[in-house]
Biopython code that builds the backbone (N, CA, C, O; Angstrom):
import numpy as np
from Bio.PDB.StructureBuilder import StructureBuilder

atoms = [
    (1, "MET", "N", (25.216, -88.561, 80.823)),
    (1, "MET", "CA", (24.820, -89.457, 81.887)),
    (1, "MET", "C", (24.639, -90.877, 81.351)),
    (1, "MET", "O", (25.156, -91.827, 81.939)),
    (2, "TYR", "N", (23.904, -91.034, 80.229)),
    (2, "TYR", "CA", (23.649, -92.372, 79.696)),
    (2, "TYR", "C", (24.921, -93.020, 79.159)),
    (2, "TYR", "O", (25.120, -94.225, 79.314)),
    (3, "PHE", "N", (25.774, -92.228, 78.534)),
    (3, "PHE", "CA", (26.971, -92.793, 77.907)),
    (3, "PHE", "C", (27.888, -93.462, 78.929)),
    (3, "PHE", "O", (28.486, -94.497, 78.633)),
    (4, "SER", "N", (28.007, -92.892, 80.114)),
    (4, "SER", "CA", (28.887, -93.467, 81.123)),
    (4, "SER", "C", (28.308, -94.745, 81.740)),
    (4, "SER", "O", (29.045, -95.527, 82.342)),
    (5, "ARG", "N", (27.006, -94.962, 81.597)),
    (5, "ARG", "CA", (26.358, -96.138, 82.173)),
    (5, "ARG", "C", (26.094, -97.254, 81.161)),
    (5, "ARG", "O", (25.575, -98.308, 81.529)),
    (6, "MET", "N", (26.439, -97.040, 79.917)),
    (6, "MET", "CA", (26.198, -98.056, 78.890)),
    (6, "MET", "C", (27.110, -99.258, 79.089)),
    (6, "MET", "O", (28.276, -99.126, 79.462)),
    (7, "LYS", "N", (26.541, -100.442, 78.829)),
    (7, "LYS", "CA", (27.275, -101.699, 78.865)),
    (7, "LYS", "C", (27.030, -102.430, 77.550)),
    (7, "LYS", "O", (26.042, -102.174, 76.863)),
    (8, "GLN", "N", (27.935, -103.339, 77.207)),
    (8, "GLN", "CA", (27.760, -104.138, 75.994)),
    (8, "GLN", "C", (26.678, -105.185, 76.233)),
    (8, "GLN", "O", (26.731, -105.936, 77.207)),
    (9, "HIS", "N", (25.704, -105.227, 75.341)),
    (9, "HIS", "CA", (24.646, -106.238, 75.369)),
    (9, "HIS", "C", (24.581, -106.870, 73.992)),
    (9, "HIS", "O", (24.919, -106.230, 72.996)),
    (10, "THR", "N", (24.146, -108.132, 73.926)),
    (10, "THR", "CA", (24.023, -108.796, 72.634)),
    (10, "THR", "C", (22.603, -108.613, 72.102)),
    (10, "THR", "O", (21.627, -108.812, 72.825)),
    (11, "VAL", "N", (22.504, -108.236, 70.844)),
    (11, "VAL", "CA", (21.216, -107.979, 70.198)),
    (11, "VAL", "C", (21.051, -108.928, 69.022)),
    (11, "VAL", "O", (21.957, -109.079, 68.202)),
    (12, "GLN", "N", (19.883, -109.569, 68.945)),
    (12, "GLN", "CA", (19.539, -110.449, 67.832)),
    (12, "GLN", "C", (18.263, -109.911, 67.188)),
    (12, "GLN", "O", (17.231, -109.791, 67.849)),
    (13, "GLU", "N", (18.337, -109.588, 65.898)),
    (13, "GLU", "CA", (17.176, -109.063, 65.185)),
    (13, "GLU", "C", (16.343, -110.204, 64.606)),
    (13, "GLU", "O", (16.881, -111.246, 64.231)),
    (14, "PRO", "N", (15.013, -110.001, 64.535)),
    (14, "PRO", "CA", (14.160, -111.056, 63.969)),
    (14, "PRO", "C", (14.313, -111.150, 62.452)),
    (14, "PRO", "O", (14.431, -110.139, 61.761)),
    (15, "ILE", "N", (14.308, -112.373, 61.957)),
    (15, "ILE", "CA", (14.343, -112.615, 60.515)),
    (15, "ILE", "C", (13.331, -113.703, 60.180)),
    (15, "ILE", "O", (12.941, -114.491, 61.041)),
    (16, "GLU", "N", (12.915, -113.737, 58.927)),
    (16, "GLU", "CA", (11.999, -114.773, 58.462)),
    (16, "GLU", "C", (12.752, -115.674, 57.498)),
    (16, "GLU", "O", (13.386, -115.193, 56.559)),
    (17, "ILE", "N", (12.685, -116.973, 57.725)),
    (17, "ILE", "CA", (13.424, -117.949, 56.929)),
    (17, "ILE", "C", (12.424, -118.863, 56.225)),
    (17, "ILE", "O", (11.451, -119.310, 56.832)),
    (18, "ALA", "N", (12.667, -119.139, 54.946)),
    (18, "ALA", "CA", (11.841, -120.090, 54.190)),
    (18, "ALA", "C", (12.675, -121.336, 53.919)),
    (18, "ALA", "O", (13.814, -121.241, 53.462)),
    (19, "ASP", "N", (12.099, -122.510, 54.204)),
    (19, "ASP", "CA", (12.830, -123.747, 53.943)),
    (19, "ASP", "C", (12.626, -124.174, 52.484)),
    (19, "ASP", "O", (12.046, -123.433, 51.691)),
    (20, "GLU", "N", (13.106, -125.375, 52.137)),
    (20, "GLU", "CA", (13.026, -125.827, 50.743)),
    (20, "GLU", "C", (11.590, -126.049, 50.261)),
    (20, "GLU", "O", (11.343, -126.104, 49.056)),
    (21, "MET", "N", (10.639, -126.178, 51.199)),
    (21, "MET", "CA", (9.220, -126.312, 50.829)),
    (21, "MET", "C", (8.501, -124.965, 50.886)),
    (21, "MET", "O", (7.276, -124.904, 50.792)),
    (22, "ASN", "N", (9.276, -123.880, 51.041)),
    (22, "ASN", "CA", (8.786, -122.517, 51.127)),
    (22, "ASN", "C", (7.919, -122.280, 52.367)),
    (22, "ASN", "O", (7.073, -121.386, 52.384)),
    (23, "TYR", "N", (8.139, -123.084, 53.391)),
    (23, "TYR", "CA", (7.476, -122.857, 54.682)),
    (23, "TYR", "C", (8.272, -121.799, 55.431)),
    (23, "TYR", "O", (9.473, -121.961, 55.649)),
    (24, "LYS", "N", (7.611, -120.720, 55.826)),
    (24, "LYS", "CA", (8.300, -119.611, 56.482)),
    (24, "LYS", "C", (8.160, -119.708, 57.994)),
    (24, "LYS", "O", (7.088, -120.010, 58.518)),
    (25, "HIS", "N", (9.258, -119.448, 58.681)),
    (25, "HIS", "CA", (9.239, -119.398, 60.137)),
    (25, "HIS", "C", (10.185, -118.292, 60.618)),
    (25, "HIS", "O", (11.063, -117.846, 59.879)),
    (26, "SER", "N", (9.994, -117.868, 61.847)),
    (26, "SER", "CA", (10.790, -116.780, 62.406)),
    (26, "SER", "C", (12.002, -117.326, 63.150)),
    (26, "SER", "O", (11.959, -118.401, 63.749)),
    (27, "ASP", "N", (13.073, -116.560, 63.095)),
    (27, "ASP", "CA", (14.293, -116.881, 63.824)),
    (27, "ASP", "C", (14.994, -115.564, 64.120)),
    (27, "ASP", "O", (14.463, -114.492, 63.829)),
    (28, "TYR", "N", (16.175, -115.644, 64.694)),
    (28, "TYR", "CA", (16.943, -114.449, 65.023)),
    (28, "TYR", "C", (18.321, -114.517, 64.373)),
    (28, "TYR", "O", (18.851, -115.601, 64.129)),
    (29, "THR", "N", (18.892, -113.349, 64.096)),
    (29, "THR", "CA", (20.235, -113.267, 63.535)),
    (29, "THR", "C", (21.254, -113.644, 64.601)),
    (29, "THR", "O", (20.902, -113.832, 65.766)),
    (30, "GLU", "N", (22.502, -113.753, 64.205)),
    (30, "GLU", "CA", (23.587, -113.996, 65.158)),
    (30, "GLU", "C", (23.696, -112.792, 66.104)),
    (30, "GLU", "O", (23.435, -111.662, 65.691)),
    (31, "PRO", "N", (24.077, -113.023, 67.360)),
    (31, "PRO", "CA", (24.185, -111.912, 68.319)),
    (31, "PRO", "C", (25.225, -110.876, 67.895)),
    (31, "PRO", "O", (26.326, -111.212, 67.460)),
    (32, "THR", "N", (24.842, -109.608, 68.034)),
    (32, "THR", "CA", (25.720, -108.487, 67.732)),
    (32, "THR", "C", (25.878, -107.655, 68.993)),
    (32, "THR", "O", (24.873, -107.302, 69.610)),
    (33, "PRO", "N", (27.105, -107.324, 69.405)),
    (33, "PRO", "CA", (27.267, -106.498, 70.600)),
    (33, "PRO", "C", (26.942, -105.035, 70.310)),
    (33, "PRO", "O", (27.443, -104.451, 69.349)),
    (34, "ILE", "N", (26.096, -104.454, 71.159)),
    (34, "ILE", "CA", (25.702, -103.050, 71.035)),
    (34, "ILE", "C", (25.709, -102.444, 72.432)),
    (34, "ILE", "O", (25.204, -103.064, 73.368)),
    (35, "PRO", "N", (26.271, -101.242, 72.598)),
    (35, "PRO", "CA", (26.231, -100.597, 73.911)),
    (35, "PRO", "C", (24.830, -100.060, 74.210)),
    (35, "PRO", "O", (24.249, -99.334, 73.402)),
    (36, "LEU", "N", (24.297, -100.421, 75.369)),
    (36, "LEU", "CA", (22.958, -100.000, 75.788)),
    (36, "LEU", "C", (22.971, -99.629, 77.260)),
    (36, "LEU", "O", (23.744, -100.178, 78.045)),
    (37, "TYR", "N", (22.115, -98.703, 77.623)),
    (37, "TYR", "CA", (21.840, -98.431, 79.034)),
    (37, "TYR", "C", (20.421, -98.924, 79.284)),
    (37, "TYR", "O", (19.479, -98.415, 78.676)),
    (38, "ILE", "N", (20.248, -99.911, 80.171)),
    (38, "ILE", "CA", (18.944, -100.507, 80.458)),
    (38, "ILE", "C", (18.601, -100.266, 81.916)),
    (38, "ILE", "O", (19.429, -100.479, 82.802)),
    (39, "THR", "N", (17.369, -99.819, 82.163)),
    (39, "THR", "CA", (16.903, -99.633, 83.527)),
    (39, "THR", "C", (15.489, -100.185, 83.659)),
    (39, "THR", "O", (14.675, -100.056, 82.745)),
    (40, "ARG", "N", (15.208, -100.798, 84.798)),
    (40, "ARG", "CA", (13.882, -101.373, 85.039)),
    (40, "ARG", "C", (12.911, -100.270, 85.407)),
    (40, "ARG", "O", (13.216, -99.411, 86.235)),
    (41, "THR", "N", (11.731, -100.295, 84.783)),
    (41, "THR", "CA", (10.694, -99.333, 85.134)),
    (41, "THR", "C", (9.646, -99.950, 86.046)),
    (41, "THR", "O", (9.086, -99.263, 86.900)),
    (42, "SER", "N", (9.374, -101.246, 85.875)),
    (42, "SER", "CA", (8.435, -101.908, 86.792)),
    (42, "SER", "C", (8.495, -103.422, 86.634)),
    (42, "SER", "O", (8.922, -103.946, 85.605)),
    (43, "ASN", "N", (8.056, -104.100, 87.675)),
    (43, "ASN", "CA", (7.841, -105.552, 87.661)),
    (43, "ASN", "C", (6.428, -105.783, 88.159)),
    (43, "ASN", "O", (6.027, -105.197, 89.165)),
    (44, "THR", "N", (5.668, -106.620, 87.482)),
    (44, "THR", "CA", (4.304, -106.930, 87.868)),
    (44, "THR", "C", (4.158, -108.435, 87.961)),
    (44, "THR", "O", (4.634, -109.168, 87.093)),
    (45, "GLN", "N", (3.504, -108.893, 89.007)),
    (45, "GLN", "CA", (3.275, -110.328, 89.137)),
    (45, "GLN", "C", (2.119, -110.731, 88.228)),
    (45, "GLN", "O", (1.053, -110.115, 88.249)),
    (46, "TYR", "N", (2.343, -111.765, 87.434)),
    (46, "TYR", "CA", (1.359, -112.273, 86.484)),
    (46, "TYR", "C", (0.880, -113.617, 87.006)),
    (46, "TYR", "O", (1.651, -114.576, 87.042)),
    (47, "THR", "N", (-0.393, -113.701, 87.415)),
    (47, "THR", "CA", (-0.889, -114.918, 88.065)),
    (47, "THR", "C", (-2.085, -115.540, 87.350)),
    (47, "THR", "O", (-2.788, -116.352, 87.952)),
    (48, "ALA", "N", (-2.340, -115.198, 86.109)),
    (48, "ALA", "CA", (-3.472, -115.770, 85.381)),
    (48, "ALA", "C", (-3.272, -117.279, 85.198)),
    (48, "ALA", "O", (-2.151, -117.749, 85.005)),
    (49, "ASN", "N", (-4.368, -118.022, 85.263)),
    (49, "ASN", "CA", (-4.358, -119.480, 85.075)),
    (49, "ASN", "C", (-3.354, -120.184, 85.985)),
    (49, "ASN", "O", (-2.680, -121.129, 85.576)),
    (50, "GLU", "N", (-3.269, -119.713, 87.203)),
    (50, "GLU", "CA", (-2.414, -120.303, 88.233)),
    (50, "GLU", "C", (-0.929, -120.299, 87.885)),
    (50, "GLU", "O", (-0.169, -121.130, 88.383)),
    (51, "THR", "N", (-0.517, -119.365, 87.032)),
    (51, "THR", "CA", (0.915, -119.203, 86.780)),
    (51, "THR", "C", (1.454, -118.201, 87.791)),
    (51, "THR", "O", (0.698, -117.397, 88.337)),
    (52, "ASN", "N", (2.711, -118.247, 88.033)),
    (52, "ASN", "CA", (3.332, -117.306, 88.949)),
    (52, "ASN", "C", (4.571, -116.742, 88.260)),
    (52, "ASN", "O", (5.695, -117.157, 88.540)),
    (53, "LEU", "N", (4.351, -115.800, 87.364)),
    (53, "LEU", "CA", (5.426, -115.212, 86.574)),
    (53, "LEU", "C", (5.550, -113.729, 86.881)),
    (53, "LEU", "O", (4.630, -113.112, 87.417)),
    (54, "MET", "N", (6.692, -113.172, 86.537)),
    (54, "MET", "CA", (6.896, -111.742, 86.667)),
    (54, "MET", "C", (6.947, -111.135, 85.270)),
    (54, "MET", "O", (7.687, -111.609, 84.408)),
    (55, "LEU", "N", (6.166, -110.094, 85.050)),
    (55, "LEU", "CA", (6.205, -109.332, 83.807)),
    (55, "LEU", "C", (7.057, -108.112, 84.080)),
    (55, "LEU", "O", (6.648, -107.222, 84.826)),
    (56, "GLY", "N", (8.237, -108.059, 83.485)),
    (56, "GLY", "CA", (9.169, -106.953, 83.707)),
    (56, "GLY", "C", (9.092, -105.961, 82.567)),
    (56, "GLY", "O", (9.005, -106.339, 81.399)),
    (57, "GLN", "N", (9.124, -104.685, 82.920)),
    (57, "GLN", "CA", (9.138, -103.618, 81.922)),
    (57, "GLN", "C", (10.394, -102.789, 82.140)),
    (57, "GLN", "O", (10.733, -102.434, 83.269)),
    (58, "PHE", "N", (11.081, -102.487, 81.040)),
    (58, "PHE", "CA", (12.361, -101.807, 81.100)),
    (58, "PHE", "C", (12.410, -100.695, 80.063)),
    (58, "PHE", "O", (11.700, -100.732, 79.058)),
    (59, "SER", "N", (13.252, -99.714, 80.319)),
    (59, "SER", "CA", (13.558, -98.667, 79.351)),
    (59, "SER", "C", (15.021, -98.803, 78.990)),
    (59, "SER", "O", (15.839, -99.200, 79.821)),
    (60, "ALA", "N", (15.352, -98.478, 77.758)),
    (60, "ALA", "CA", (16.739, -98.576, 77.317)),
    (60, "ALA", "C", (17.075, -97.393, 76.425)),
    (60, "ALA", "O", (16.194, -96.770, 75.833)),
    (61, "TYR", "N", (18.362, -97.097, 76.341)),
    (61, "TYR", "CA", (18.853, -96.018, 75.488)),
    (61, "TYR", "C", (20.102, -96.504, 74.774)),
    (61, "TYR", "O", (20.945, -97.174, 75.370)),
    (62, "SER", "N", (20.218, -96.165, 73.496)),
    (62, "SER", "CA", (21.393, -96.530, 72.708)),
    (62, "SER", "C", (21.604, -95.500, 71.612)),
    (62, "SER", "O", (20.676, -94.795, 71.216)),
    (63, "THR", "N", (22.827, -95.422, 71.134)),
    (63, "THR", "CA", (23.116, -94.541, 70.001)),
    (63, "THR", "C", (22.903, -95.271, 68.676)),
    (63, "THR", "O", (22.952, -94.656, 67.611)),
    (64, "GLU", "N", (22.667, -96.576, 68.743)),
    (64, "GLU", "CA", (22.440, -97.374, 67.540)),
    (64, "GLU", "C", (20.980, -97.808, 67.459)),
    (64, "GLU", "O", (20.340, -98.072, 68.477)),
    (65, "GLU", "N", (20.466, -97.877, 66.234)),
    (65, "GLU", "CA", (19.063, -98.255, 66.035)),
    (65, "GLU", "C", (18.896, -99.770, 66.121)),
    (65, "GLU", "O", (19.689, -100.532, 65.569)),
    (66, "ILE", "N", (17.841, -100.187, 66.828)),
    (66, "ILE", "CA", (17.512, -101.604, 66.990)),
    (66, "ILE", "C", (16.070, -101.798, 66.528)),
    (66, "ILE", "O", (15.204, -100.982, 66.844)),
    (67, "LYS", "N", (15.804, -102.874, 65.781)),
    (67, "LYS", "CA", (14.459, -103.153, 65.273)),
    (67, "LYS", "C", (13.511, -103.584, 66.385)),
    (67, "LYS", "O", (13.916, -104.232, 67.350)),
    (68, "VAL", "N", (12.239, -103.212, 66.230)),
    (68, "VAL", "CA", (11.200, -103.705, 67.130)),
    (68, "VAL", "C", (11.103, -105.216, 66.933)),
    (68, "VAL", "O", (11.138, -105.697, 65.801)),
    (69, "GLY", "N", (10.983, -105.960, 68.021)),
    (69, "GLY", "CA", (10.936, -107.416, 67.965)),
    (69, "GLY", "C", (12.277, -108.070, 68.222)),
    (69, "GLY", "O", (12.359, -109.294, 68.327)),
    (70, "SER", "N", (13.339, -107.270, 68.326)),
    (70, "SER", "CA", (14.670, -107.813, 68.581)),
    (70, "SER", "C", (14.769, -108.376, 69.989)),
    (70, "SER", "O", (14.004, -108.005, 70.879)),
    (71, "LEU", "N", (15.719, -109.271, 70.173)),
    (71, "LEU", "CA", (15.963, -109.914, 71.453)),
    (71, "LEU", "C", (17.294, -109.409, 71.996)),
    (71, "LEU", "O", (18.310, -109.467, 71.304)),
    (72, "ILE", "N", (17.293, -108.917, 73.228)),
    (72, "ILE", "CA", (18.503, -108.390, 73.855)),
    (72, "ILE", "C", (18.910, -109.326, 74.981)),
    (72, "ILE", "O", (18.115, -109.615, 75.875)),
    (73, "ASP", "N", (20.135, -109.794, 74.935)),
    (73, "ASP", "CA", (20.696, -110.726, 75.923)),
    (73, "ASP", "C", (19.853, -111.983, 76.098)),
    (73, "ASP", "O", (19.947, -112.641, 77.134)),
    (74, "GLY", "N", (19.045, -112.326, 75.128)),
    (74, "GLY", "CA", (18.221, -113.521, 75.198)),
    (74, "GLY", "C", (17.066, -113.426, 76.176)),
    (74, "GLY", "O", (16.394, -114.428, 76.420)),
    (75, "LYS", "N", (16.810, -112.247, 76.748)),
    (75, "LYS", "CA", (15.722, -112.140, 77.722)),
    (75, "LYS", "C", (14.830, -110.920, 77.553)),
    (75, "LYS", "O", (13.667, -110.967, 77.954)),
    (76, "TYR", "N", (15.321, -109.836, 76.978)),
    (76, "TYR", "CA", (14.505, -108.644, 76.772)),
    (76, "TYR", "C", (13.988, -108.615, 75.336)),
    (76, "TYR", "O", (14.742, -108.891, 74.404)),
    (77, "VAL", "N", (12.722, -108.285, 75.150)),
    (77, "VAL", "CA", (12.141, -108.128, 73.819)),
    (77, "VAL", "C", (11.868, -106.643, 73.601)),
    (77, "VAL", "O", (11.277, -105.988, 74.459)),
    (78, "VAL", "N", (12.296, -106.112, 72.458)),
    (78, "VAL", "CA", (12.068, -104.713, 72.132)),
    (78, "VAL", "C", (10.627, -104.567, 71.663)),
    (78, "VAL", "O", (10.267, -105.039, 70.585)),
    (79, "GLU", "N", (9.803, -103.911, 72.477)),
    (79, "GLU", "CA", (8.383, -103.725, 72.165)),
    (79, "GLU", "C", (8.135, -102.454, 71.360)),
    (79, "GLU", "O", (7.243, -102.425, 70.512)),
    (80, "ASP", "N", (8.914, -101.403, 71.616)),
    (80, "ASP", "CA", (8.723, -100.129, 70.929)),
    (80, "ASP", "C", (10.060, -99.407, 70.862)),
    (80, "ASP", "O", (10.908, -99.574, 71.739)),
    (81, "ALA", "N", (10.244, -98.609, 69.825)),
    (81, "ALA", "CA", (11.467, -97.846, 69.634)),
    (81, "ALA", "C", (11.120, -96.485, 69.046)),
    (81, "ALA", "O", (10.224, -96.367, 68.210)),
    (82, "PHE", "N", (11.835, -95.466, 69.491)),
    (82, "PHE", "CA", (11.608, -94.137, 68.942)),
    (82, "PHE", "C", (12.875, -93.304, 69.094)),
    (82, "PHE", "O", (13.669, -93.534, 70.005)),
    (83, "PRO", "N", (13.064, -92.323, 68.188)),
    (83, "PRO", "CA", (14.256, -91.478, 68.257)),
    (83, "PRO", "C", (14.233, -90.612, 69.511)),
    (83, "PRO", "O", (13.186, -90.110, 69.919)),
    (84, "ALA", "N", (15.392, -90.452, 70.104)),
    (84, "ALA", "CA", (15.571, -89.572, 71.253)),
    (84, "ALA", "C", (16.822, -88.739, 70.993)),
    (84, "ALA", "O", (17.509, -88.951, 69.994)),
    (85, "LYS", "N", (17.116, -87.821, 71.857)),
    (85, "LYS", "CA", (18.263, -86.942, 71.665)),
    (85, "LYS", "C", (19.542, -87.753, 71.452)),
    (85, "LYS", "O", (19.925, -88.550, 72.309)),
    (86, "ASP", "N", (20.189, -87.552, 70.330)),
    (86, "ASP", "CA", (21.461, -88.201, 69.984)),
    (86, "ASP", "C", (21.406, -89.724, 70.002)),
    (86, "ASP", "O", (22.451, -90.361, 70.134)),
    (87, "GLY", "N", (20.242, -90.326, 69.877)),
    (87, "GLY", "CA", (20.165, -91.785, 69.881)),
    (87, "GLY", "C", (18.744, -92.281, 69.773)),
    (87, "GLY", "O", (17.904, -91.665, 69.117)),
    (88, "PHE", "N", (18.478, -93.413, 70.430)),
    (88, "PHE", "CA", (17.170, -94.049, 70.368)),
    (88, "PHE", "C", (16.769, -94.532, 71.749)),
    (88, "PHE", "O", (17.609, -94.996, 72.521)),
    (89, "ALA", "N", (15.487, -94.425, 72.060)),
    (89, "ALA", "CA", (14.938, -94.931, 73.310)),
    (89, "ALA", "C", (14.102, -96.160, 72.991)),
    (89, "ALA", "O", (13.477, -96.241, 71.934)),
    (90, "TYR", "N", (14.095, -97.117, 73.915)),
    (90, "TYR", "CA", (13.405, -98.387, 73.699)),
    (90, "TYR", "C", (12.568, -98.754, 74.907)),
    (90, "TYR", "O", (12.925, -98.470, 76.050)),
    (91, "TYR", "N", (11.444, -99.393, 74.624)),
    (91, "TYR", "CA", (10.611, -99.990, 75.659)),
    (91, "TYR", "C", (10.814, -101.495, 75.540)),
    (91, "TYR", "O", (10.563, -102.077, 74.484)),
    (92, "LEU", "N", (11.270, -102.127, 76.623)),
    (92, "LEU", "CA", (11.577, -103.556, 76.620)),
    (92, "LEU", "C", (10.664, -104.284, 77.595)),
    (92, "LEU", "O", (10.147, -103.684, 78.537)),
    (93, "SER", "N", (10.469, -105.572, 77.368)),
    (93, "SER", "CA", (9.690, -106.373, 78.308)),
    (93, "SER", "C", (10.315, -107.754, 78.456)),
    (93, "SER", "O", (11.036, -108.228, 77.577)),
    (94, "THR", "N", (10.021, -108.387, 79.590)),
    (94, "THR", "CA", (10.427, -109.764, 79.847)),
    (94, "THR", "C", (9.246, -110.476, 80.484)),
    (94, "THR", "O", (8.358, -109.839, 81.051)),
    (95, "LEU", "N", (9.238, -111.782, 80.391)),
    (95, "LEU", "CA", (8.220, -112.590, 81.053)),
    (95, "LEU", "C", (8.925, -113.795, 81.639)),
    (95, "LEU", "O", (9.637, -114.507, 80.933)),
    (96, "GLY", "N", (8.733, -114.023, 82.908)),
    (96, "GLY", "CA", (9.378, -115.141, 83.577)),
    (96, "GLY", "C", (9.724, -114.781, 84.992)),
    (96, "GLY", "O", (8.981, -114.059, 85.657)),
    (97, "LYS", "N", (10.849, -115.278, 85.461)),
    (97, "LYS", "CA", (11.255, -114.947, 86.817)),
    (97, "LYS", "C", (11.709, -113.489, 86.878)),
    (97, "LYS", "O", (11.978, -112.863, 85.853)),
    (98, "GLU", "N", (11.786, -112.978, 88.072)),
    (98, "GLU", "CA", (12.160, -111.569, 88.240)),
    (98, "GLU", "C", (13.545, -111.317, 87.666)),
    (98, "GLU", "O", (14.487, -112.057, 87.946)),
    (99, "THR", "N", (13.661, -110.275, 86.867)),
    (99, "THR", "CA", (14.931, -109.915, 86.271)),
    (99, "THR", "C", (15.615, -108.891, 87.164)),
    (99, "THR", "O", (14.992, -107.903, 87.553)),
    (100, "PRO", "N", (16.873, -109.105, 87.495)),
    (100, "PRO", "CA", (17.540, -108.173, 88.402)),
    (100, "PRO", "C", (17.668, -106.783, 87.802)),
    (100, "PRO", "O", (17.672, -106.608, 86.584)),
    (101, "TYR", "N", (17.770, -105.816, 88.671)),
    (101, "TYR", "CA", (17.928, -104.419, 88.265)),
    (101, "TYR", "C", (19.260, -104.246, 87.587)),
    (101, "TYR", "O", (20.274, -104.729, 88.090)),
    (102, "GLU", "N", (19.286, -103.574, 86.463)),
    (102, "GLU", "CA", (20.536, -103.327, 85.717)),
    (102, "GLU", "C", (21.244, -102.128, 86.270)),
    (102, "GLU", "O", (22.311, -101.760, 85.779)),
]
sb = StructureBuilder()
sb.init_structure("model")
sb.init_model(0)
sb.init_chain("A")
sb.init_seg("    ")
for serial, (resi, resn, name, xyz) in enumerate(atoms, 1):
    if name == "N":
        sb.init_residue(resn, " ", resi, " ")
    sb.init_atom(name, np.array(xyz, "f"), 0.0, 1.0, " ", f" {name:<3s}", serial, name[0])
structure = sb.get_structure()
């Protein structure tokens, strides 16, 4: 079921870079295409401090392992990852405007 619904998504893993003064900062690797099946589990309106944002929660499945903290399509952040049958399951989140259903 999941294999037929997978689409190519770009994944960027987090890396730490030190400059010539040995100051370390976080960045992401170049985008790598990985087949994923992503589905929305919930959207919650976030209104603290007079903001009007949507907190989106998603589940994903892939046959390839992705690091926690990775960025998918520039909008999903991998919050948790664990092995599942023949692959890996992921908990993803977004913050901002409502993300359309995949």
